[in-house]
N, C-alpha and C positions, 0 to 999 in steps of 0.2 A: 330542653325538657318538655316545656308546655307545647311546643309546637310539634313535637313527637307524639305526644298523648292525643292531640286532636287529630292528627292524620291517621292514627290506628283506631279510632272510634268507628264503629260501623254505621252506614247510613240508615235511616228510617224509611221504611215503605211507606210513602205518603198517600198512594192511591191504590186503587185495585189492581192496576196494570204492574205497578211495582212490586206489590204484595204477590202477585202471580209469579213474577220474575224470580222473587226471592224465594218463593216456595218450591220453583222448578229447580233452583239450584240444590236447595236441601235434599230435594227428591233424588236429584242426579247422584250427589254424594252417598246418600243411603244406599242407592242401587249398587254403587261402585264398591261399598264397605261390605255389601254382603258377597261380593265375588273375589274380594282380595283384602289382605291385611292394610291397616291404616298406613304404615310405612312403605306401601308400594303404590300408594295413590297419589299422583301429583295434582296441584291445583289446576294446571292446565288441563287434566284428564276430565275433572269435574266441569270445567267451562266447556270442554267440547261435547260433553255428555248433555248437558243443559242447554246447549246451543246458543251460548251468550260468549262475549267478548271477555278475555280475561280481566280487563279493567272493570267491566261490569260486576264481576265476581267478587274482586277486591274491594268495590265501594260498599257492597252489602256485608262482606265478610273479609277484614283486612288481614286475617290470618287464618291458616288451616285449623289452627285448635279453635278458633271461635267458629267456623263454620262447623266442624265435625261436634261440637258441644251442642249445637242446635239439631244436628243429626241424630245425636243421642236422645234427645227429647221427643223429636218426631218419631223415631223408631219405637220408644216405649209407649207412646200413644196409640200405636196400631195394634197392641194386644191388651186384654184385660186379664191381670194376674189371676183374679179369682175365678174366672170362667172355667169351667169344667163339663165334660159330659155326664150324665146320669142324675141320679138324685143330688140335690143340693146337700151340702155338709151341714150337720145338725149342731155339732158342738164347736166350741171355739179352737180345740185343738184341731179338730177335722179341716176347719175353715183356714187356719193358719197354715197347716200342710199343704192346703190346696193352693193357696198363694205362694208358697216357697216353692213348690215343686214346679208351678207354671213358669216361675222366673227361672230356675234351672233348666227346664225345657226350651226356653227361649235362646238362652245362652248356649245350650247344647247344639240348637239349629243354627246359630248365627255366632260362633266363638269370636269372630273379629271385633265384636261389640264389646266383649269383655276385655279384650285388649286395650279398647278405647278407654275404658273407664279407668283401667290402671294408669293409662297415660295423662288422662285430664284431670283427676283427682289431686294432683300435685301442682297445678298450674295456679299461679295467683292472679293472672289476668283477670279483672272483674268481669269483663266480656265473655270469659270461659266460665268462671265461677258462677256467674248467675245462671245460666242455664243448666249448668251441671247440678246446683243445687236444686232447681226446679225438678230435675230427674229424680235425684235422691229423695225430695220431699214428696214426690208422687208414691215413690215405692213405699215410704214409711207410712202414708196415708193408707195405702192398700192393705198393709200389715195391721195397722189400727183398726181398719175398718172391719176385718175378721174377727176382732175380739169383742162379742156383744155382752158376755156375761161375767166377766171378770171385774174386779174391782177397778173403777176408773183411774186409781192411783197407780195401778198396776200396768196400764196399757202402753205408756211410754217405756217402760223397763222392759216389757216382753217384746215389744217391737224393736227396740234398741238391740237386745240381746239376738233375736231373730235376724236382724239386718247383718250384725257382725258375723253371726254364724254362717249364713249363706256365702257371705263376702269371702270368709277365710276357706270354706270348702270349695268354693268355685275357683279361688286362686290356687289351691292345690291341684285340681282338676286341670286347669289351664297349663300349669307348669309340667303336667304329666306324672304327678306323684299318686294321685288316686284316679279310679274310675268315675264315670258319671253314675254308675249304679251304687258305688260307695257313697256319692253325694246324697242320693235319694235316701239310701238306708240311714246315714248318719243324721239327715234332716228329720226323718221319722222318729228315730230313737230320741233325738234332742228335745223335741217338741212334746213327745211322751214324758221325758224327764221333767220338763217345766211344768206340766200340769199334773203329773201323777207321783212324781218323785221315784226314788229307787225303790223297786218291788221286787 
């Protein structure tokens, strides 16, 4: 058992050349996931796209799940959920809606990444769970950062509710049960209820 655990640990990029090679592998996997679903991507496809030997890829990422957990983190770094065109939102409710809508738009453009989340969130391998938690934590931080004026003790509650809300709505959308228009409408209405109650 110990030997198996050792052989499945990813190698650490010890110098700039190794770090660049590792990043090239992540970038190649990200590009493939933008084009096709996770279950249609083979590790050999990633190695070929990255221009590396299959053995090199497995040295840095001993499993497909480990690789794509890092792909998810890299993808999330490439967009800022709070950015939007036009005047900056002035209220907590407007800022929160902006973050949630930006996240929904990102998944609308790249639905394969939502499927990836559904697959990775149930994997217990620590080398998958750690980057997945990094992704989740970054999104939670984006939600919390939108809340400037509420009581600090309510920030975690509102962020948690918002994260659960968008997760549920996007899952229904991904399964074909609701439209993306409905996702946006329900995000808007739910945030209004959080801040203004039933009127």
